[in-house]
BATI-468799 format. One record per residue (C-alpha): residue number from 1; residue in one letter; x, y, z. Coordinates in nm, 3 decimals. Example, Ala and Ser with C-alpha at 12.3 -4.5 7.8 and 13.67 -1.06 7.14 Angstrom:
// residues 2
(r 1, "a", (1.230, -0.450, 0.780))
(r 2, "s", (1.367, -0.106, 0.714))
***
This chain:
// residues 294
(r 1, "m", (0.000, 0.000, 0.000))
(r 2, "t", (0.131, 0.334, -0.096))
(r 3, "d", (0.070, 0.703, -0.120))
(r 4, "a", (-0.184, 0.708, -0.404))
(r 5, "r", (-0.306, 0.453, -0.647))
(r 6, "t", (-0.567, 0.393, -0.916))
(r 7, "t", (-0.898, 0.264, -0.779))
(r 8, "r", (-1.231, 0.166, -0.930))
(r 9, "a", (-1.321, 0.533, -0.920))
(r 10, "e", (-0.998, 0.613, -1.110))
(r 11, "a", (-0.793, 0.733, -0.817))
(r 12, "g", (-1.105, 0.845, -0.633))
(r 13, "a", (-1.127, 1.217, -0.599))
(r 14, "e", (-0.836, 1.437, -0.675))
(r 15, "a", (-0.925, 1.802, -0.704))
(r 16, "g", (-0.747, 2.133, -0.698))
(r 17, "t", (-0.640, 2.429, -0.903))
(r 18, "e", (-0.556, 2.400, -1.268))
(r 19, "a", (-0.240, 2.601, -1.221))
(r 20, "g", (-0.115, 2.368, -0.950))
(r 21, "t", (-0.184, 2.064, -1.164))
(r 22, "e", (-0.015, 2.191, -1.476))
(r 23, "a", (0.286, 2.348, -1.309))
(r 24, "g", (0.353, 2.054, -1.082))
(r 25, "t", (0.318, 1.778, -1.337))
(r 26, "k", (0.530, 1.937, -1.608))
(r 27, "a", (0.817, 1.923, -1.362))
(r 28, "g", (0.731, 1.559, -1.298))
(r 29, "t", (0.777, 1.467, -1.662))
(r 30, "k", (1.137, 1.586, -1.658))
(r 31, "a", (1.214, 1.431, -1.320))
(r 32, "g", (1.056, 1.103, -1.424))
(r 33, "a", (1.257, 1.093, -1.742))
(r 34, "e", (1.575, 1.167, -1.548))
(r 35, "a", (1.500, 0.900, -1.291))
(r 36, "g", (1.400, 0.647, -1.555))
(r 37, "a", (1.727, 0.693, -1.737))
(r 38, "r", (1.971, 0.610, -1.457))
(r 39, "a", (2.299, 0.487, -1.601))
(r 40, "a", (2.442, 0.137, -1.602))
(r 41, "d", (2.803, 0.029, -1.643))
(r 42, "g", (2.936, -0.142, -1.952))
(r 43, "a", (2.823, -0.484, -1.831))
(r 44, "g", (2.470, -0.361, -1.775))
(r 45, "a", (2.489, -0.356, -1.395))
(r 46, "p", (2.320, -0.058, -1.227))
(r 47, "v", (2.549, 0.204, -1.084))
(r 48, "g", (2.292, 0.354, -0.851))
(r 49, "a", (1.978, 0.561, -0.866))
(r 50, "d", (1.904, 0.929, -0.817))
(r 51, "w", (1.660, 0.884, -0.532))
(r 52, "a", (1.586, 1.257, -0.511))
(r 53, "a", (1.481, 1.252, -0.877))
(r 54, "w", (1.257, 0.952, -0.815))
(r 55, "q", (1.096, 1.130, -0.520))
(r 56, "r", (1.032, 1.441, -0.731))
(r 57, "s", (0.891, 1.229, -1.009))
(r 58, "w", (0.657, 1.045, -0.769))
(r 59, "d", (0.541, 1.374, -0.620))
(r 60, "r", (0.465, 1.527, -0.959))
(r 61, "q", (0.277, 1.217, -1.074))
(r 62, "q", (0.068, 1.224, -0.757))
(r 63, "e", (0.004, 1.596, -0.793))
(r 64, "w", (-0.149, 1.533, -1.135))
(r 65, "y", (-0.426, 1.356, -0.943))
(r 66, "m", (-0.415, 1.580, -0.634))
(r 67, "p", (-0.289, 1.937, -0.687))
(r 68, "d", (-0.377, 2.014, -0.322))
(r 69, "r", (-0.159, 1.728, -0.196))
(r 70, "e", (0.091, 1.947, -0.013))
(r 71, "e", (-0.186, 2.135, 0.166))
(r 72, "r", (-0.315, 1.816, 0.328))
(r 73, "f", (0.038, 1.731, 0.441))
(r 74, "r", (0.081, 2.080, 0.590))
(r 75, "v", (-0.238, 2.044, 0.793))
(r 76, "m", (-0.139, 1.692, 0.898))
(r 77, "i", (0.199, 1.801, 1.038))
(r 78, "d", (0.038, 2.109, 1.197))
(r 79, "m", (-0.198, 1.885, 1.391))
(r 80, "v", (0.078, 1.643, 1.491))
(r 81, "e", (0.275, 1.928, 1.642))
(r 82, "a", (-0.031, 2.078, 1.808))
(r 83, "l", (-0.143, 1.752, 1.970))
(r 84, "v", (0.176, 1.556, 2.050))
(r 85, "g", (0.457, 1.811, 2.031))
(r 86, "p", (0.765, 1.879, 1.818))
(r 87, "a", (0.948, 1.546, 1.866))
(r 88, "p", (0.690, 1.271, 1.810))
(r 89, "r", (0.744, 0.902, 1.748))
(r 90, "v", (0.545, 0.847, 1.428))
(r 91, "l", (0.421, 0.543, 1.238))
(r 92, "d", (0.396, 0.622, 0.865))
(r 93, "l", (0.132, 0.369, 0.764))
(r 94, "a", (0.150, 0.244, 0.404))
(r 95, "c", (0.443, 0.481, 0.366))
(r 96, "g", (0.525, 0.429, -0.002))
(r 97, "t", (0.830, 0.637, -0.094))
(r 98, "g", (0.824, 0.806, 0.248))
(r 99, "t", (0.631, 1.115, 0.145))
(r 100, "i", (0.486, 1.184, 0.491))
(r 101, "t", (0.812, 1.100, 0.668))
(r 102, "a", (1.010, 1.343, 0.452))
(r 103, "r", (0.771, 1.629, 0.528))
(r 104, "l", (0.752, 1.535, 0.895))
(r 105, "l", (1.130, 1.546, 0.940))
(r 106, "a", (1.166, 1.868, 0.742))
(r 107, "r", (0.915, 2.039, 0.971))
(r 108, "l", (0.995, 1.858, 1.296))
(r 109, "p", (1.359, 1.746, 1.286))
(r 110, "g", (1.332, 1.599, 1.634))
(r 111, "a", (1.073, 1.344, 1.518))
(r 112, "t", (1.138, 0.978, 1.445))
(r 113, "s", (0.944, 0.768, 1.196))
(r 114, "t", (0.873, 0.403, 1.127))
(r 115, "g", (0.754, 0.351, 0.771))
(r 116, "v", (0.563, 0.033, 0.694))
(r 117, "d", (0.461, -0.086, 0.347))
(r 118, "l", (0.455, -0.395, 0.127))
(r 119, "d", (0.543, -0.237, -0.209))
(r 120, "p", (0.906, -0.336, -0.286))
(r 121, "a", (0.961, -0.066, -0.550))
(r 122, "l", (0.836, 0.226, -0.343))
(r 123, "l", (1.018, 0.092, -0.038))
(r 124, "a", (1.337, 0.080, -0.244))
(r 125, "i", (1.298, 0.452, -0.314))
(r 126, "a", (1.230, 0.516, 0.055))
(r 127, "e", (1.535, 0.314, 0.157))
(r 128, "g", (1.755, 0.506, -0.085))
(r 129, "t", (1.611, 0.838, 0.028))
(r 130, "f", (1.660, 0.784, 0.402))
(r 131, "a", (1.981, 0.580, 0.394))
(r 132, "g", (2.200, 0.685, 0.687))
(r 133, "d", (1.921, 0.872, 0.869))
(r 134, "d", (1.886, 0.700, 1.207))
(r 135, "r", (1.555, 0.876, 1.266))
(r 136, "v", (1.388, 0.650, 1.008))
(r 137, "r", (1.320, 0.277, 1.014))
(r 138, "l", (1.146, 0.096, 0.731))
(r 139, "v", (0.946, -0.224, 0.773))
(r 140, "t", (0.807, -0.457, 0.508))
(r 141, "a", (0.464, -0.582, 0.615))
(r 142, "d", (0.120, -0.653, 0.471))
(r 143, "l", (-0.153, -0.455, 0.648))
(r 144, "k", (-0.397, -0.732, 0.555))
(r 145, "d", (-0.196, -0.972, 0.772))
(r 146, "p", (-0.342, -0.952, 1.124))
(r 147, "d", (0.007, -0.997, 1.272))
(r 148, "w", (0.165, -0.699, 1.093))
(r 149, "p", (0.203, -0.494, 1.417))
(r 150, "t", (0.444, -0.756, 1.553))
(r 151, "r", (0.697, -0.648, 1.289))
(r 152, "l", (0.715, -0.293, 1.421))
(r 153, "p", (1.009, -0.178, 1.638))
(r 154, "h", (0.780, -0.010, 1.895))
(r 155, "d", (0.463, -0.111, 2.076))
(r 156, "s", (0.315, 0.239, 2.074))
(r 157, "y", (0.336, 0.565, 1.882))
(r 158, "d", (0.253, 0.929, 1.945))
(r 159, "a", (0.103, 0.957, 1.597))
(r 160, "v", (0.001, 0.721, 1.318))
(r 161, "l", (-0.028, 0.893, 0.980))
(r 162, "t", (-0.139, 0.777, 0.637))
(r 163, "a", (-0.239, 0.937, 0.308))
(r 164, "t", (-0.411, 0.816, -0.006))
(r 165, "a", (-0.343, 0.449, 0.062))
(r 166, "l", (-0.613, 0.282, 0.269))
(r 167, "h", (-0.872, 0.305, -0.011))
(r 168, "w", (-0.707, -0.019, -0.125))
(r 169, "l", (-0.902, -0.189, 0.154))
(r 170, "h", (-1.272, -0.273, 0.162))
(r 171, "s", (-1.472, -0.130, 0.449))
(r 172, "e", (-1.471, -0.436, 0.674))
(r 173, "p", (-1.092, -0.494, 0.677))
(r 174, "l", (-1.037, -0.118, 0.701))
(r 175, "a", (-1.252, -0.103, 1.015))
(r 176, "a", (-1.052, -0.393, 1.160))
(r 177, "l", (-0.729, -0.209, 1.075))
(r 178, "y", (-0.859, 0.096, 1.262))
(r 179, "g", (-0.893, -0.124, 1.568))
(r 180, "q", (-0.528, -0.230, 1.538))
(r 181, "v", (-0.421, 0.131, 1.492))
(r 182, "a", (-0.611, 0.231, 1.806))
(r 183, "e", (-0.404, -0.022, 2.001))
(r 184, "l", (-0.080, 0.126, 1.864))
(r 185, "v", (-0.162, 0.491, 1.941))
(r 186, "r", (-0.075, 0.588, 2.299))
(r 187, "d", (-0.330, 0.759, 2.521))
(r 188, "g", (-0.339, 1.121, 2.408))
(r 189, "g", (-0.190, 1.024, 2.072))
(r 190, "v", (-0.334, 1.091, 1.728))
(r 191, "f", (-0.424, 0.910, 1.407))
(r 192, "m", (-0.482, 1.085, 1.075))
(r 193, "n", (-0.597, 0.945, 0.743))
(r 194, "a", (-0.614, 1.167, 0.432))
(r 195, "d", (-0.779, 0.982, 0.148))
(r 196, "h", (-1.050, 0.965, -0.115))
(r 197, "m", (-1.372, 0.992, 0.087))
(r 198, "i", (-1.684, 1.026, -0.123))
(r 199, "d", (-2.015, 1.158, 0.009))
(r 200, "e", (-2.265, 0.957, -0.195))
(r 201, "s", (-2.555, 1.174, -0.073))
(r 202, "t", (-2.459, 1.452, -0.321))
(r 203, "p", (-2.449, 1.283, -0.664))
(r 204, "r", (-2.491, 1.599, -0.874))
(r 205, "i", (-2.215, 1.783, -0.689))
(r 206, "n", (-1.992, 1.477, -0.719))
(r 207, "a", (-2.054, 1.448, -1.093))
(r 208, "a", (-1.980, 1.815, -1.158))
(r 209, "e", (-1.658, 1.803, -0.955))
(r 210, "r", (-1.548, 1.483, -1.129))
(r 211, "a", (-1.609, 1.624, -1.476))
(r 212, "q", (-1.418, 1.944, -1.402))
(r 213, "r", (-1.129, 1.757, -1.244))
(r 214, "r", (-1.095, 1.520, -1.537))
(r 215, "a", (-1.098, 1.807, -1.785))
(r 216, "r", (-0.813, 1.974, -1.595))
(r 217, "m", (-0.620, 1.648, -1.579))
(r 218, "d", (-0.664, 1.600, -1.953))
(r 219, "r", (-0.524, 1.945, -2.022))
(r 220, "a", (-0.227, 1.877, -1.796))
(r 221, "k", (-0.170, 1.542, -1.968))
(r 222, "r", (-0.154, 1.714, -2.304))
(r 223, "g", (0.109, 1.942, -2.148))
(r 224, "g", (0.330, 1.644, -2.063))
(r 225, "a", (0.209, 1.521, -1.725))
(r 226, "l", (0.293, 1.164, -1.625))
(r 227, "d", (0.005, 0.948, -1.507))
(r 228, "w", (0.021, 0.641, -1.282))
(r 229, "a", (0.074, 0.387, -1.561))
(r 230, "e", (0.343, 0.594, -1.732))
(r 231, "w", (0.533, 0.642, -1.408))
(r 232, "w", (0.539, 0.268, -1.348))
(r 233, "r", (0.660, 0.206, -1.702))
(r 234, "l", (0.959, 0.430, -1.625))
(r 235, "a", (1.023, 0.239, -1.303))
(r 236, "a", (1.007, -0.094, -1.486))
(r 237, "a", (1.266, 0.031, -1.738))
(r 238, "d", (1.511, 0.149, -1.470))
(r 239, "p", (1.801, -0.093, -1.402))
(r 240, "v", (1.773, -0.042, -1.025))
(r 241, "l", (1.394, -0.050, -0.990))
(r 242, "a", (1.303, -0.305, -1.259))
(r 243, "e", (1.317, -0.609, -1.032))
(r 244, "p", (1.128, -0.460, -0.732))
(r 245, "t", (0.873, -0.315, -0.976))
(r 246, "a", (0.810, -0.660, -1.122))
(r 247, "r", (0.761, -0.798, -0.771))
(r 248, "r", (0.528, -0.509, -0.691))
(r 249, "f", (0.292, -0.602, -0.974))
(r 250, "e", (0.302, -0.966, -0.871))
(r 251, "i", (0.176, -0.858, -0.529))
(r 252, "y", (-0.083, -0.596, -0.626))
(r 253, "g", (-0.172, -0.645, -0.989))
(r 254, "e", (-0.278, -0.346, -1.197))
(r 255, "h", (-0.564, -0.200, -0.995))
(r 256, "a", (-0.715, -0.185, -0.649))
(r 257, "d", (-1.078, -0.260, -0.575))
(r 258, "g", (-1.120, -0.113, -0.228))
(r 259, "d", (-1.383, 0.128, -0.096))
(r 260, "t", (-1.404, 0.506, -0.059))
(r 261, "p", (-1.661, 0.558, 0.218))
(r 262, "s", (-1.760, 0.905, 0.338))
(r 263, "p", (-1.578, 1.098, 0.610))
(r 264, "a", (-1.874, 1.033, 0.839))
(r 265, "w", (-1.817, 0.657, 0.804))
(r 266, "h", (-1.451, 0.694, 0.899))
(r 267, "v", (-1.538, 0.907, 1.201))
(r 268, "r", (-1.797, 0.654, 1.322))
(r 269, "e", (-1.561, 0.360, 1.284))
(r 270, "l", (-1.270, 0.532, 1.455))
(r 271, "r", (-1.485, 0.617, 1.755))
(r 272, "a", (-1.625, 0.265, 1.764))
(r 273, "r", (-1.273, 0.116, 1.752))
(r 274, "g", (-1.136, 0.296, 2.055))
(r 275, "f", (-1.070, 0.663, 1.982))
(r 276, "g", (-1.222, 0.923, 2.214))
(r 277, "e", (-1.263, 1.200, 1.957))
(r 278, "a", (-1.270, 1.200, 1.577))
(r 279, "r", (-1.365, 1.449, 1.308))
(r 280, "t", (-1.269, 1.589, 0.969))
(r 281, "v", (-0.987, 1.846, 0.988))
(r 282, "w", (-0.930, 1.908, 0.615))
(r 283, "c", (-1.126, 1.852, 0.296))
(r 284, "s", (-1.135, 1.925, -0.075))
(r 285, "p", (-1.440, 1.878, -0.298))
(r 286, "s", (-1.367, 1.506, -0.307))
(r 287, "d", (-1.098, 1.413, -0.052))
(r 288, "a", (-1.086, 1.453, 0.325))
(r 289, "m", (-0.863, 1.401, 0.624))
(r 290, "v", (-1.004, 1.258, 0.944))
(r 291, "l", (-0.827, 1.299, 1.276))
(r 292, "a", (-0.885, 1.070, 1.572))
(r 293, "l", (-0.752, 1.136, 1.923))
(r 294, "k", (-0.698, 0.847, 2.165))
***
C-alpha cells in the first residue's frame, strides 16, 4: 500500500487548481525521465539511482491527481505538532516512498518515523532516500496480515499517519485495521488518514466536480504530465527498480478494488474502535482528512 493509487473510481477524488496541476506535473515529466534513465556500467549492472529525482517524479505524478496534496500534508503536520509536540514518534502507515516521513522530518527534525509498506519498488525509493538517517526505520509488512504490528520496532506511537493508501481496503478490513491502529496509538496520541472519501448523498455535486477535475487532468496530460501507468513504465525500465517493480505487480496487480466511504463513516468507525474523539480536519471537494484522538 502506498501514497496514491488507481482505484475503481480512477484514483477516487483528486481536485485542486488548474495552475497547480499543470505546473507541478510538467516538472514531474522531466524528473521522471531523469529517474527512468539512470545509467548502467558497460556490463549492464546498475550504478545507482538518483533517489531525489525519483521522489520528485513520484510527487509530480501524484500531484497530477491531487494538486492540493501538499496542503493536506501541511495540515497533517500542523496537527501532529499541536497535539503531541515537536518530537513525536510516528508510524507512517502504508508509507510508499516516504512522502509523509520526509515532510515530517523537514518540519519537525526531532521526530522519528517508522515507515511500513509492502510495495518493494516504493520501499526501495524510501530506503535510498533515508539511507543513513537514524531517525527513520522501514518495515516490510502486509496490512492485511493480522500480525503486521508484531513487525514494528515499537509497541506504541505518538502519531500514526497515512495518506491516499487505505482506499485499497474494503470497508470491513479497514474497520478492523482501525482497531489495530487504536491499540498502537498511545493515550493522548493521534491518528490521521487523508484519502478519497466520497459523500454519496450529493451525486450531482460529485458528478460536476469529477467532470471538471478530469478536464483539468486531460489538459495537464496534453502538457506532458505523467500518469500512474506511465510512471510505473519508467520504473520498470530502470536498471535499479526493474526487479522490485516486477515484484510489486506480482503482489498488487494493476488496480485496487477497495472502498471510498464518506468521512462520516470513517469518524464513526474510529470512535467505535477505541478513539475518544474524531472528526474531519481538512477537505477538498472530493478528498478529506479525518483525525482521531486516543
